[in-house]
Every structure is written in structure tokens, then in C-alpha cells.
C-alpha positions as CSV (number, residue, x, y, z in Angstrom):
1,M,-18.5,10.0,15.9
2,R,-20.4,10.6,12.6
3,R,-17.4,12.2,11.0
4,M,-15.1,9.4,12.1
5,R,-17.5,6.7,10.9
6,K,-17.7,8.4,7.4
7,Y,-13.9,8.6,7.4
8,V,-13.7,4.9,8.1
9,E,-16.2,4.1,5.4
10,V,-14.2,6.0,2.8
11,H,-10.7,4.9,3.9
12,L,-11.4,1.3,5.1
13,G,-9.1,-0.3,2.5
14,E,-6.2,1.9,3.7
15,S,-4.1,1.7,6.8
16,I,-6.0,3.6,9.5
17,D,-4.5,4.1,12.9
18,L,-5.7,5.5,16.2
19,S,-4.0,8.9,15.8
20,M,-5.8,9.4,12.4
21,L,-9.2,8.6,13.9
22,A,-8.5,10.9,16.9
23,G,-7.5,13.7,14.5
24,V,-10.7,13.3,12.5
25,A,-12.6,13.5,15.8
26,G,-10.6,16.5,16.9
27,L,-9.5,14.8,20.2
28,S,-6.3,13.6,21.7
29,V,-5.5,9.9,21.2
30,H,-6.1,9.1,24.8
31,H,-9.4,11.0,25.0
32,F,-10.6,9.6,21.7
33,A,-9.9,6.0,22.7
34,G,-11.9,6.4,26.0
35,Q,-14.8,8.2,24.4
36,F,-14.9,5.8,21.5
37,K,-15.1,2.7,23.7
38,Q,-17.7,4.3,25.9
39,S,-20.0,5.3,23.0
40,A,-19.4,2.3,20.6
41,G,-19.0,-0.4,23.2
42,A,-15.8,-1.6,21.5
43,T,-12.2,-0.5,21.0
44,P,-11.4,1.4,17.8
45,H,-9.3,-1.6,16.7
46,L,-12.3,-4.0,17.1
47,Y,-14.5,-1.5,15.3
48,L,-12.2,-1.4,12.3
49,M,-11.9,-5.2,12.2
50,K,-15.7,-5.5,12.3
51,K,-16.1,-3.0,9.5
52,G,-13.4,-4.8,7.5
53,V,-15.2,-8.1,7.9
54,E,-18.5,-6.5,7.0
55,R,-17.0,-5.0,3.8
56,A,-15.5,-8.4,2.9
57,E,-18.8,-10.1,3.4
58,E,-20.5,-7.5,1.1
59,M,-17.8,-8.0,-1.6
60,F,-18.1,-11.8,-1.2
61,V,-21.9,-11.8,-1.7
62,Q,-22.0,-9.2,-4.4
63,T,-19.0,-10.3,-6.6
64,G,-18.7,-14.0,-6.0
65,L,-15.0,-13.5,-5.0
66,S,-13.6,-16.0,-2.5
67,L,-13.5,-14.6,1.0
68,V,-9.7,-14.5,0.8
69,D,-9.8,-12.5,-2.4
70,A,-12.5,-10.2,-1.1
71,V,-10.5,-9.4,2.0
72,G,-7.1,-9.5,0.5
73,F,-5.6,-11.3,3.5
74,S,-4.5,-14.8,4.2
75,T,-7.0,-17.3,5.6
76,K,-5.1,-17.2,8.9
77,V,-5.6,-13.4,9.2
78,I,-9.3,-13.8,8.4
79,Q,-9.6,-16.6,11.1
80,R,-8.0,-14.3,13.7
81,A,-10.2,-11.4,12.8
82,I,-13.4,-13.3,12.9
83,S,-12.4,-15.2,16.1
84,A,-11.6,-11.8,17.8
85,L,-15.0,-10.4,16.7
86,C,-17.1,-13.6,17.3
87,P,-15.5,-15.7,20.0
88,V,-18.3,-18.2,19.8
89,L,-17.4,-19.2,16.3
90,R,-15.0,-22.0,16.0
91,L,-12.2,-22.2,13.4
92,E,-13.7,-25.5,12.2
93,S,-15.9,-23.5,9.9
94,F,-12.8,-22.8,7.9
95,G,-12.3,-26.2,6.4
96,G,-11.8,-28.4,9.4
97,H,-9.0,-26.4,11.1
98,N,-9.2,-26.4,14.9
99,A,-8.1,-23.7,17.4
100,S,-4.9,-25.6,18.1
101,N,-3.6,-24.9,14.6
102,K,-3.0,-21.2,15.2
């Protein structure tokens, strides 16, 4: 897990897929996915999304960039990522949009 976390930290801005992470861990994709979810409490996909949001937050705070510029994605993508990670948050926090405007 440590090696995989370091890989994610270094390559977060790139496209990372499950087979890459499994390769870094030295496991089959199926075995890696099961082991990862058991040890991390989340799927690899949710873990990567969480790390991406955390990185964007750091850039947002440190550089003063807008959240969209810090992440490099559209507002809709950011809304989906945050909603997936934090279901209690409502999309209204993004300028008055509601969940029905997906």
C-alpha cells in the first residue's frame, strides 16, 4: 500500500487506472481491488477522487486559483466528484444549483 500511495502522490495529475495500481502493488487487478477496499475502506476509484479533491484544495488555498482552475475540470465534474465523496454536501454550495440540475 505504501508504494501505491507514493505512486498516486507522484502521478496524481496523470491518468491512473486500476491495472497500473495493481502493477505497482504487484497483484492481479482482481486481488488488488479486493485488498485495497478492505484496507482503505474505499474503492481505488473513490480513493483517487478523494486525493484529487485534496490536491485541488491545496492548490486553491496556496495559489488563490479558482477551484475550477486548480482542478482543471469543469464545475459539473467537480460537483460530481465532491458529491460522490461527500454525499451529505448539497450542490447548492456551488452557486445555487440544485441536485436536479445534473
